[in-house]
TIDOKOL-545976 format. One record per residue (C-alpha): residue number from 0; residue in three letters; y, z, x. Coordinates in nm, 2 decimals. Last residue first. Layout:
<node><resi>NUM</resi><resn>ALA</resn><north>Y</north><up>Z</up><east>X</east></node>
...
//
This chain:
<node><resi>229</resi><resn>THR</resn><north>-3.10</north><up>4.86</up><east>-2.50</east></node>
<node><resi>228</resi><resn>GLY</resn><north>-3.06</north><up>4.68</up><east>-2.83</east></node>
<node><resi>227</resi><resn>VAL</resn><north>-3.02</north><up>4.29</up><east>-2.85</east></node>
<node><resi>226</resi><resn>GLU</resn><north>-2.71</north><up>4.16</up><east>-3.00</east></node>
<node><resi>225</resi><resn>TYR</resn><north>-2.71</north><up>3.80</up><east>-3.09</east></node>
<node><resi>224</resi><resn>ASP</resn><north>-2.37</north><up>3.61</up><east>-3.11</east></node>
<node><resi>223</resi><resn>GLU</resn><north>-2.43</north><up>3.26</up><east>-3.28</east></node>
<node><resi>222</resi><resn>ALA</resn><north>-2.38</north><up>2.90</up><east>-3.15</east></node>
<node><resi>221</resi><resn>TYR</resn><north>-2.71</north><up>2.70</up><east>-3.17</east></node>
<node><resi>220</resi><resn>HIS</resn><north>-2.70</north><up>2.32</up><east>-3.16</east></node>
<node><resi>219</resi><resn>ARG</resn><north>-2.97</north><up>2.15</up><east>-3.37</east></node>
<node><resi>218</resi><resn>PHE</resn><north>-3.03</north><up>1.75</up><east>-3.26</east></node>
<node><resi>217</resi><resn>GLU</resn><north>-2.96</north><up>1.42</up><east>-3.35</east></node>
<node><resi>216</resi><resn>LEU</resn><north>-2.60</north><up>1.49</up><east>-3.41</east></node>
<node><resi>215</resi><resn>PRO</resn><north>-2.40</north><up>1.26</up><east>-3.64</east></node>
<node><resi>214</resi><resn>GLU</resn><north>-2.20</north><up>0.94</up><east>-3.51</east></node>
<node><resi>213</resi><resn>THR</resn><north>-1.83</north><up>0.92</up><east>-3.49</east></node>
<node><resi>212</resi><resn>LEU</resn><north>-1.75</north><up>1.26</up><east>-3.49</east></node>
<node><resi>211</resi><resn>HIS</resn><north>-1.50</north><up>1.50</up><east>-3.65</east></node>
<node><resi>210</resi><resn>LEU</resn><north>-1.41</north><up>1.78</up><east>-3.45</east></node>
<node><resi>209</resi><resn>ILE</resn><north>-1.28</north><up>2.10</up><east>-3.63</east></node>
<node><resi>208</resi><resn>PRO</resn><north>-1.03</north><up>2.31</up><east>-3.45</east></node>
<node><resi>207</resi><resn>LYS</resn><north>-1.04</north><up>2.67</up><east>-3.44</east></node>
<node><resi>206</resi><resn>SER</resn><north>-0.70</north><up>2.83</up><east>-3.29</east></node>
<node><resi>205</resi><resn>PRO</resn><north>-0.52</north><up>2.52</up><east>-3.48</east></node>
<node><resi>204</resi><resn>ASP</resn><north>-0.66</north><up>2.63</up><east>-3.82</east></node>
<node><resi>203</resi><resn>THR</resn><north>-0.56</north><up>2.33</up><east>-4.03</east></node>
<node><resi>202</resi><resn>ASN</resn><north>-0.63</north><up>2.15</up><east>-3.69</east></node>
<node><resi>201</resi><resn>ASP</resn><north>-0.89</north><up>1.87</up><east>-3.84</east></node>
<node><resi>200</resi><resn>ILE</resn><north>-0.95</north><up>1.66</up><east>-3.54</east></node>
<node><resi>199</resi><resn>THR</resn><north>-1.04</north><up>1.27</up><east>-3.59</east></node>
<node><resi>198</resi><resn>LYS</resn><north>-1.32</north><up>1.04</up><east>-3.45</east></node>
<node><resi>197</resi><resn>ILE</resn><north>-1.44</north><up>1.21</up><east>-3.14</east></node>
<node><resi>196</resi><resn>PHE</resn><north>-1.65</north><up>1.06</up><east>-2.94</east></node>
<node><resi>195</resi><resn>ARG</resn><north>-2.01</north><up>1.20</up><east>-2.90</east></node>
<node><resi>194</resi><resn>ARG</resn><north>-2.23</north><up>1.28</up><east>-2.59</east></node>
<node><resi>193</resi><resn>GLU</resn><north>-2.54</north><up>1.49</up><east>-2.66</east></node>
<node><resi>192</resi><resn>GLY</resn><north>-2.77</north><up>1.75</up><east>-2.46</east></node>
<node><resi>191</resi><resn>GLU</resn><north>-3.12</north><up>1.77</up><east>-2.64</east></node>
<node><resi>190</resi><resn>ARG</resn><north>-3.26</north><up>1.64</up><east>-2.31</east></node>
<node><resi>189</resi><resn>PRO</resn><north>-3.24</north><up>1.99</up><east>-2.18</east></node>
<node><resi>188</resi><resn>ASN</resn><north>-3.55</north><up>2.09</up><east>-2.37</east></node>
<node><resi>187</resi><resn>TYR</resn><north>-3.57</north><up>2.46</up><east>-2.41</east></node>
<node><resi>186</resi><resn>SER</resn><north>-3.31</north><up>2.47</up><east>-2.66</east></node>
<node><resi>185</resi><resn>THR</resn><north>-2.92</north><up>2.50</up><east>-2.67</east></node>
<node><resi>184</resi><resn>SER</resn><north>-2.86</north><up>2.14</up><east>-2.55</east></node>
<node><resi>183</resi><resn>ALA</resn><north>-2.52</north><up>2.09</up><east>-2.42</east></node>
<node><resi>182</resi><resn>ILE</resn><north>-2.27</north><up>1.89</up><east>-2.64</east></node>
<node><resi>181</resi><resn>ALA</resn><north>-2.06</north><up>1.65</up><east>-2.42</east></node>
<node><resi>180</resi><resn>ILE</resn><north>-1.74</north><up>1.50</up><east>-2.55</east></node>
<node><resi>179</resi><resn>GLU</resn><north>-1.59</north><up>1.16</up><east>-2.53</east></node>
<node><resi>178</resi><resn>ASP</resn><north>-1.20</north><up>1.15</up><east>-2.63</east></node>
<node><resi>177</resi><resn>GLY</resn><north>-1.10</north><up>0.88</up><east>-2.91</east></node>
<node><resi>176</resi><resn>ALA</resn><north>-0.94</north><up>1.12</up><east>-3.12</east></node>
<node><resi>175</resi><resn>VAL</resn><north>-0.74</north><up>1.39</up><east>-2.92</east></node>
<node><resi>174</resi><resn>TRP</resn><north>-0.83</north><up>1.69</up><east>-2.69</east></node>
<node><resi>173</resi><resn>ASN</resn><north>-0.55</north><up>1.95</up><east>-2.64</east></node>
<node><resi>172</resi><resn>VAL</resn><north>-0.77</north><up>2.24</up><east>-2.73</east></node>
<node><resi>171</resi><resn>ALA</resn><north>-0.75</north><up>2.54</up><east>-2.91</east></node>
<node><resi>170</resi><resn>GLU</resn><north>-1.04</north><up>2.79</up><east>-2.93</east></node>
<node><resi>169</resi><resn>HIS</resn><north>-1.39</north><up>2.87</up><east>-3.07</east></node>
<node><resi>168</resi><resn>LEU</resn><north>-1.46</north><up>2.49</up><east>-3.17</east></node>
<node><resi>167</resi><resn>GLN</resn><north>-1.58</north><up>2.37</up><east>-3.51</east></node>
<node><resi>166</resi><resn>ILE</resn><north>-1.84</north><up>2.07</up><east>-3.52</east></node>
<node><resi>165</resi><resn>SER</resn><north>-1.85</north><up>1.78</up><east>-3.72</east></node>
<node><resi>164</resi><resn>SER</resn><north>-2.10</north><up>1.50</up><east>-3.79</east></node>
<node><resi>163</resi><resn>ALA</resn><north>-2.42</north><up>1.71</up><east>-3.87</east></node>
<node><resi>162</resi><resn>GLY</resn><north>-2.75</north><up>1.54</up><east>-3.88</east></node>
<node><resi>161</resi><resn>LYS</resn><north>-2.93</north><up>1.81</up><east>-3.68</east></node>
<node><resi>160</resi><resn>GLU</resn><north>-2.77</north><up>2.17</up><east>-3.78</east></node>
<node><resi>159</resi><resn>VAL</resn><north>-2.45</north><up>2.31</up><east>-3.61</east></node>
<node><resi>158</resi><resn>THR</resn><north>-2.44</north><up>2.66</up><east>-3.51</east></node>
<node><resi>157</resi><resn>THR</resn><north>-2.10</north><up>2.81</up><east>-3.55</east></node>
<node><resi>156</resi><resn>GLU</resn><north>-1.79</north><up>2.87</up><east>-3.34</east></node>
<node><resi>155</resi><resn>MET</resn><north>-1.87</north><up>2.61</up><east>-3.07</east></node>
<node><resi>154</resi><resn>VAL</resn><north>-1.80</north><up>2.69</up><east>-2.72</east></node>
<node><resi>153</resi><resn>THR</resn><north>-1.54</north><up>2.57</up><east>-2.46</east></node>
<node><resi>152</resi><resn>TRP</resn><north>-1.50</north><up>2.31</up><east>-2.19</east></node>
<node><resi>151</resi><resn>THR</resn><north>-1.24</north><up>2.15</up><east>-1.99</east></node>
<node><resi>150</resi><resn>PRO</resn><north>-0.96</north><up>2.36</up><east>-2.16</east></node>
<node><resi>149</resi><resn>THR</resn><north>-0.73</north><up>2.20</up><east>-2.14</east></node>
<node><resi>148</resi><resn>LYS</resn><north>-0.77</north><up>1.83</up><east>-2.06</east></node>
<node><resi>147</resi><resn>ALA</resn><north>-0.56</north><up>1.69</up><east>-1.81</east></node>
<node><resi>146</resi><resn>VAL</resn><north>-0.41</north><up>1.33</up><east>-1.86</east></node>
<node><resi>145</resi><resn>GLY</resn><north>-0.59</north><up>1.09</up><east>-1.62</east></node>
<node><resi>144</resi><resn>HIS</resn><north>-0.59</north><up>1.10</up><east>-1.24</east></node>
<node><resi>143</resi><resn>MET</resn><north>-0.83</north><up>0.87</up><east>-1.04</east></node>
<node><resi>142</resi><resn>ASP</resn><north>-0.68</north><up>0.80</up><east>-0.68</east></node>
<node><resi>141</resi><resn>LEU</resn><north>-0.89</north><up>0.62</up><east>-0.44</east></node>
<node><resi>140</resi><resn>THR</resn><north>-0.77</north><up>0.59</up><east>-0.10</east></node>
<node><resi>139</resi><resn>GLY</resn><north>-0.90</north><up>0.39</up><east>0.20</east></node>
<node><resi>138</resi><resn>PHE</resn><north>-1.10</north><up>0.44</up><east>0.53</east></node>
<node><resi>137</resi><resn>ARG</resn><north>-1.42</north><up>0.28</up><east>0.35</east></node>
<node><resi>136</resi><resn>LEU</resn><north>-1.47</north><up>0.31</up><east>-0.06</east></node>
<node><resi>135</resi><resn>GLY</resn><north>-1.71</north><up>0.16</up><east>-0.25</east></node>
<node><resi>134</resi><resn>ILE</resn><north>-1.70</north><up>0.12</up><east>-0.63</east></node>
<node><resi>133</resi><resn>VAL</resn><north>-2.04</north><up>0.01</up><east>-0.70</east></node>
<node><resi>132</resi><resn>LYS</resn><north>-2.27</north><up>-0.20</up><east>-0.94</east></node>
<node><resi>131</resi><resn>ASN</resn><north>-2.47</north><up>-0.30</up><east>-0.61</east></node>
<node><resi>130</resi><resn>GLY</resn><north>-2.54</north><up>-0.08</up><east>-0.29</east></node>
<node><resi>129</resi><resn>TYR</resn><north>-2.30</north><up>0.09</up><east>-0.06</east></node>
<node><resi>128</resi><resn>ILE</resn><north>-2.50</north><up>0.11</up><east>0.27</east></node>
<node><resi>127</resi><resn>PRO</resn><north>-2.49</north><up>-0.29</up><east>0.30</east></node>
<node><resi>126</resi><resn>LEU</resn><north>-2.36</north><up>-0.43</up><east>-0.01</east></node>
<node><resi>125</resi><resn>TYR</resn><north>-2.67</north><up>-0.49</up><east>-0.25</east></node>
<node><resi>124</resi><resn>PRO</resn><north>-2.77</north><up>-0.81</up><east>-0.41</east></node>
<node><resi>123</resi><resn>ASP</resn><north>-2.89</north><up>-0.80</up><east>-0.75</east></node>
<node><resi>122</resi><resn>ASP</resn><north>-3.24</north><up>-0.69</up><east>-0.81</east></node>
<node><resi>121</resi><resn>ILE</resn><north>-3.13</north><up>-0.35</up><east>-1.00</east></node>
<node><resi>120</resi><resn>LYS</resn><north>-2.91</north><up>-0.57</up><east>-1.23</east></node>
<node><resi>119</resi><resn>SER</resn><north>-2.53</north><up>-0.56</up><east>-1.17</east></node>
<node><resi>118</resi><resn>HIS</resn><north>-2.22</north><up>-0.50</up><east>-1.39</east></node>
<node><resi>117</resi><resn>MET</resn><north>-1.93</north><up>-0.24</up><east>-1.32</east></node>
<node><resi>116</resi><resn>THR</resn><north>-1.72</north><up>-0.14</up><east>-1.62</east></node>
<node><resi>115</resi><resn>ILE</resn><north>-1.37</north><up>0.00</up><east>-1.56</east></node>
<node><resi>114</resi><resn>THR</resn><north>-1.22</north><up>0.13</up><east>-1.88</east></node>
<node><resi>113</resi><resn>LEU</resn><north>-0.87</north><up>0.25</up><east>-1.93</east></node>
<node><resi>112</resi><resn>ARG</resn><north>-0.72</north><up>0.44</up><east>-2.20</east></node>
<node><resi>111</resi><resn>SER</resn><north>-0.32</north><up>0.54</up><east>-2.18</east></node>
<node><resi>110</resi><resn>THR</resn><north>-0.15</north><up>0.84</up><east>-1.95</east></node>
<node><resi>109</resi><resn>TYR</resn><north>-0.27</north><up>0.73</up><east>-1.62</east></node>
<node><resi>108</resi><resn>PRO</resn><north>-0.15</north><up>1.07</up><east>-1.43</east></node>
<node><resi>107</resi><resn>PHE</resn><north>0.19</north><up>1.07</up><east>-1.24</east></node>
<node><resi>106</resi><resn>GLU</resn><north>0.18</north><up>1.39</up><east>-1.01</east></node>
<node><resi>105</resi><resn>GLU</resn><north>-0.19</north><up>1.36</up><east>-0.95</east></node>
<node><resi>104</resi><resn>THR</resn><north>-0.19</north><up>1.00</up><east>-0.95</east></node>
<node><resi>103</resi><resn>GLY</resn><north>-0.28</north><up>0.73</up><east>-1.19</east></node>
<node><resi>102</resi><resn>LEU</resn><north>-0.55</north><up>0.46</up><east>-1.15</east></node>
<node><resi>101</resi><resn>GLU</resn><north>-0.48</north><up>0.37</up><east>-0.78</east></node>
<node><resi>100</resi><resn>MET</resn><north>-0.70</north><up>0.20</up><east>-0.56</east></node>
<node><resi>99</resi><resn>ARG</resn><north>-0.59</north><up>0.20</up><east>-0.20</east></node>
<node><resi>98</resi><resn>GLY</resn><north>-0.64</north><up>0.00</up><east>0.12</east></node>
<node><resi>97</resi><resn>GLY</resn><north>-0.84</north><up>0.06</up><east>0.45</east></node>
<node><resi>96</resi><resn>THR</resn><north>-1.16</north><up>-0.08</up><east>0.28</east></node>
<node><resi>95</resi><resn>VAL</resn><north>-1.16</north><up>-0.07</up><east>-0.11</east></node>
<node><resi>94</resi><resn>PHE</resn><north>-1.48</north><up>-0.25</up><east>-0.23</east></node>
<node><resi>93</resi><resn>ILE</resn><north>-1.51</north><up>-0.31</up><east>-0.59</east></node>
<node><resi>92</resi><resn>TYR</resn><north>-1.85</north><up>-0.51</up><east>-0.69</east></node>
<node><resi>91</resi><resn>HIS</resn><north>-1.99</north><up>-0.65</up><east>-0.99</east></node>
<node><resi>90</resi><resn>ALA</resn><north>-1.65</north><up>-0.65</up><east>-1.18</east></node>
<node><resi>89</resi><resn>ASP</resn><north>-1.52</north><up>-0.57</up><east>-1.52</east></node>
<node><resi>88</resi><resn>PHE</resn><north>-1.14</north><up>-0.41</up><east>-1.61</east></node>
<node><resi>87</resi><resn>THR</resn><north>-1.06</north><up>-0.31</up><east>-1.95</east></node>
<node><resi>86</resi><resn>ARG</resn><north>-0.73</north><up>-0.17</up><east>-2.11</east></node>
<node><resi>85</resi><resn>GLN</resn><north>-0.70</north><up>0.05</up><east>-2.40</east></node>
<node><resi>84</resi><resn>HIS</resn><north>-0.38</north><up>0.15</up><east>-2.56</east></node>
<node><resi>83</resi><resn>ASN</resn><north>-0.41</north><up>0.48</up><east>-2.75</east></node>
<node><resi>82</resi><resn>PRO</resn><north>-0.15</north><up>0.67</up><east>-2.52</east></node>
<node><resi>81</resi><resn>ASP</resn><north>0.12</north><up>0.40</up><east>-2.61</east></node>
<node><resi>80</resi><resn>SER</resn><north>0.36</north><up>0.37</up><east>-2.32</east></node>
<node><resi>79</resi><resn>ASP</resn><north>0.09</north><up>0.17</up><east>-2.14</east></node>
<node><resi>78</resi><resn>PRO</resn><north>-0.07</north><up>0.27</up><east>-1.80</east></node>
<node><resi>77</resi><resn>GLU</resn><north>-0.05</north><up>0.04</up><east>-1.49</east></node>
<node><resi>76</resi><resn>PHE</resn><north>-0.35</north><up>0.00</up><east>-1.28</east></node>
<node><resi>75</resi><resn>ILE</resn><north>-0.29</north><up>-0.05</up><east>-0.92</east></node>
<node><resi>74</resi><resn>LEU</resn><north>-0.50</north><up>-0.23</up><east>-0.65</east></node>
<node><resi>73</resi><resn>ALA</resn><north>-0.36</north><up>-0.19</up><east>-0.31</east></node>
<node><resi>72</resi><resn>GLY</resn><north>-0.37</north><up>-0.36</up><east>0.04</east></node>
<node><resi>71</resi><resn>GLU</resn><north>-0.73</north><up>-0.42</up><east>0.20</east></node>
<node><resi>70</resi><resn>VAL</resn><north>-0.92</north><up>-0.43</up><east>-0.15</east></node>
<node><resi>69</resi><resn>PHE</resn><north>-1.20</north><up>-0.65</up><east>-0.21</east></node>
<node><resi>68</resi><resn>VAL</resn><north>-1.27</north><up>-0.73</up><east>-0.57</east></node>
<node><resi>67</resi><resn>ALA</resn><north>-1.59</north><up>-0.85</up><east>-0.65</east></node>
<node><resi>66</resi><resn>ASN</resn><north>-1.80</north><up>-1.11</up><east>-0.87</east></node>
<node><resi>65</resi><resn>LEU</resn><north>-1.53</north><up>-1.07</up><east>-1.15</east></node>
<node><resi>64</resi><resn>LEU</resn><north>-1.58</north><up>-1.02</up><east>-1.52</east></node>
<node><resi>63</resi><resn>PRO</resn><north>-1.24</north><up>-1.16</up><east>-1.62</east></node>
<node><resi>62</resi><resn>SER</resn><north>-0.99</north><up>-0.88</up><east>-1.70</east></node>
<node><resi>61</resi><resn>THR</resn><north>-0.85</north><up>-0.78</up><east>-2.04</east></node>
<node><resi>60</resi><resn>ASP</resn><north>-0.53</north><up>-0.57</up><east>-2.12</east></node>
<node><resi>59</resi><resn>ILE</resn><north>-0.32</north><up>-0.71</up><east>-1.83</east></node>
<node><resi>58</resi><resn>ASP</resn><north>-0.09</north><up>-0.52</up><east>-1.61</east></node>
<node><resi>57</resi><resn>VAL</resn><north>-0.30</north><up>-0.49</up><east>-1.29</east></node>
<node><resi>56</resi><resn>LEU</resn><north>-0.04</north><up>-0.43</up><east>-1.05</east></node>
<node><resi>55</resi><resn>LEU</resn><north>-0.16</north><up>-0.60</up><east>-0.71</east></node>
<node><resi>54</resi><resn>ASN</resn><north>0.01</north><up>-0.46</up><east>-0.40</east></node>
<node><resi>53</resi><resn>LEU</resn><north>-0.01</north><up>-0.69</up><east>-0.10</east></node>
<node><resi>52</resi><resn>GLY</resn><north>0.05</north><up>-0.54</up><east>0.25</east></node>
<node><resi>51</resi><resn>LYS</resn><north>-0.32</north><up>-0.57</up><east>0.34</east></node>
<node><resi>50</resi><resn>PRO</resn><north>-0.49</north><up>-0.84</up><east>0.20</east></node>
<node><resi>49</resi><resn>ILE</resn><north>-0.61</north><up>-0.83</up><east>-0.17</east></node>
<node><resi>48</resi><resn>TYR</resn><north>-0.92</north><up>-1.07</up><east>-0.21</east></node>
<node><resi>47</resi><resn>VAL</resn><north>-1.05</north><up>-1.14</up><east>-0.56</east></node>
<node><resi>46</resi><resn>THR</resn><north>-1.39</north><up>-1.31</up><east>-0.61</east></node>
<node><resi>45</resi><resn>GLU</resn><north>-1.47</north><up>-1.54</up><east>-0.92</east></node>
<node><resi>44</resi><resn>GLY</resn><north>-1.74</north><up>-1.50</up><east>-1.14</east></node>
<node><resi>43</resi><resn>ASP</resn><north>-1.50</north><up>-1.51</up><east>-1.48</east></node>
<node><resi>42</resi><resn>MET</resn><north>-1.15</north><up>-1.65</up><east>-1.41</east></node>
<node><resi>41</resi><resn>PRO</resn><north>-0.90</north><up>-1.55</up><east>-1.14</east></node>
<node><resi>40</resi><resn>ALA</resn><north>-0.55</north><up>-1.64</up><east>-1.22</east></node>
<node><resi>39</resi><resn>MET</resn><north>-0.44</north><up>-2.00</up><east>-1.17</east></node>
<node><resi>38</resi><resn>GLU</resn><north>-0.31</north><up>-2.10</up><east>-0.82</east></node>
<node><resi>37</resi><resn>GLY</resn><north>0.03</north><up>-2.12</up><east>-0.67</east></node>
<node><resi>36</resi><resn>GLY</resn><north>-0.05</north><up>-1.82</up><east>-0.43</east></node>
<node><resi>35</resi><resn>TRP</resn><north>-0.19</north><up>-1.61</up><east>-0.69</east></node>
<node><resi>34</resi><resn>THR</resn><north>0.11</north><up>-1.38</up><east>-0.78</east></node>
<node><resi>33</resi><resn>ASP</resn><north>0.36</north><up>-1.65</up><east>-0.85</east></node>
<node><resi>32</resi><resn>GLU</resn><north>0.12</north><up>-1.88</up><east>-1.00</east></node>
<node><resi>31</resi><resn>GLY</resn><north>0.00</north><up>-1.63</up><east>-1.29</east></node>
<node><resi>30</resi><resn>GLU</resn><north>0.26</north><up>-1.35</up><east>-1.33</east></node>
<node><resi>29</resi><resn>SER</resn><north>0.00</north><up>-1.13</up><east>-1.53</east></node>
<node><resi>28</resi><resn>TRP</resn><north>-0.16</north><up>-0.96</up><east>-1.24</east></node>
<node><resi>27</resi><resn>LYS</resn><north>0.18</north><up>-0.84</up><east>-1.14</east></node>
<node><resi>26</resi><resn>PHE</resn><north>0.29</north><up>-0.84</up><east>-0.77</east></node>
<node><resi>25</resi><resn>VAL</resn><north>0.41</north><up>-0.53</up><east>-0.66</east></node>
<node><resi>24</resi><resn>TYR</resn><north>0.68</north><up>-0.36</up><east>-0.44</east></node>
<node><resi>23</resi><resn>THR</resn><north>0.65</north><up>0.02</up><east>-0.44</east></node>
<node><resi>22</resi><resn>PHE</resn><north>0.94</north><up>0.25</up><east>-0.45</east></node>
<node><resi>21</resi><resn>PHE</resn><north>0.93</north><up>0.64</up><east>-0.29</east></node>
<node><resi>20</resi><resn>LEU</resn><north>1.10</north><up>0.93</up><east>-0.43</east></node>
<node><resi>19</resi><resn>ASP</resn><north>1.19</north><up>1.20</up><east>-0.16</east></node>
<node><resi>18</resi><resn>ASP</resn><north>1.45</north><up>1.33</up><east>-0.41</east></node>
<node><resi>17</resi><resn>THR</resn><north>1.64</north><up>1.01</up><east>-0.39</east></node>
<node><resi>16</resi><resn>SER</resn><north>1.95</north><up>1.18</up><east>-0.22</east></node>
<node><resi>15</resi><resn>ILE</resn><north>2.26</north><up>0.99</up><east>-0.21</east></node>
<node><resi>14</resi><resn>HIS</resn><north>2.37</north><up>0.91</up><east>0.14</east></node>
<node><resi>13</resi><resn>GLY</resn><north>2.76</north><up>0.98</up><east>0.26</east></node>
<node><resi>12</resi><resn>LYS</resn><north>3.08</north><up>1.02</up><east>0.06</east></node>
<node><resi>11</resi><resn>GLY</resn><north>3.34</north><up>0.82</up><east>0.24</east></node>
<node><resi>10</resi><resn>ASP</resn><north>3.16</north><up>0.48</up><east>0.17</east></node>
<node><resi>9</resi><resn>ILE</resn><north>2.88</north><up>0.53</up><east>-0.09</east></node>
<node><resi>8</resi><resn>PHE</resn><north>2.52</north><up>0.51</up><east>0.09</east></node>
<node><resi>7</resi><resn>ILE</resn><north>2.21</north><up>0.45</up><east>-0.12</east></node>
<node><resi>6</resi><resn>SER</resn><north>1.88</north><up>0.43</up><east>0.05</east></node>
<node><resi>5</resi><resn>LEU</resn><north>1.55</north><up>0.34</up><east>-0.10</east></node>
<node><resi>4</resi><resn>SER</resn><north>1.23</north><up>0.41</up><east>0.05</east></node>
<node><resi>3</resi><resn>SER</resn><north>0.96</north><up>0.16</up><east>0.07</east></node>
<node><resi>2</resi><resn>GLU</resn><north>0.61</north><up>0.18</up><east>0.05</east></node>
<node><resi>1</resi><resn>VAL</resn><north>0.33</north><up>-0.10</up><east>0.12</east></node>
<node><resi>0</resi><resn>MET</resn><north>0.02</north><up>-0.01</up><east>0.00</east></node>
//
């Protein structure tokens, strides 16, 4: 990534403070020939090479299914102002070597939705050491920061039975519709853990919200207090 500081000087008054902010000059994926050296933007099955000194901003909603992306400069994903906006990026291999791949930073997290899908079969060619269907990193930086979820985990207020499509939580959360959650197994079978997407949230009692799920549960999940005598 090429970072350039901005210096502003007013005659007779001196330099204006930039609060240590840095500005990055980028080429937008969507700008076509201006970004791609007079050629068309990449299509399905093609490989993208981002050389050192070039910062490529992914501002498109859907990428082609790329063969590989080799990053020696910077591959930066831009969030949308709409938190529900969905962006997808598809490739067989992404390899960051000496460069940077950024999906939000700790200070400025990615605030909308982004799905990166890696494609390959078990017998597809492997990158030496790294394998296939992979985001590989060598002497580079991978920044992946989304909006923090608080708390990151909690417990259910009551037991839910098989076939239930909603669960009540024991405490308030900042989770939103569209988030994916994991519901741990409460039996002796660890395979009864389930993953579900939140459809809507009922905050009638915000201290104990009810999550309505997009699909019913396949197993019973126990959530009761049980006192054992001493």
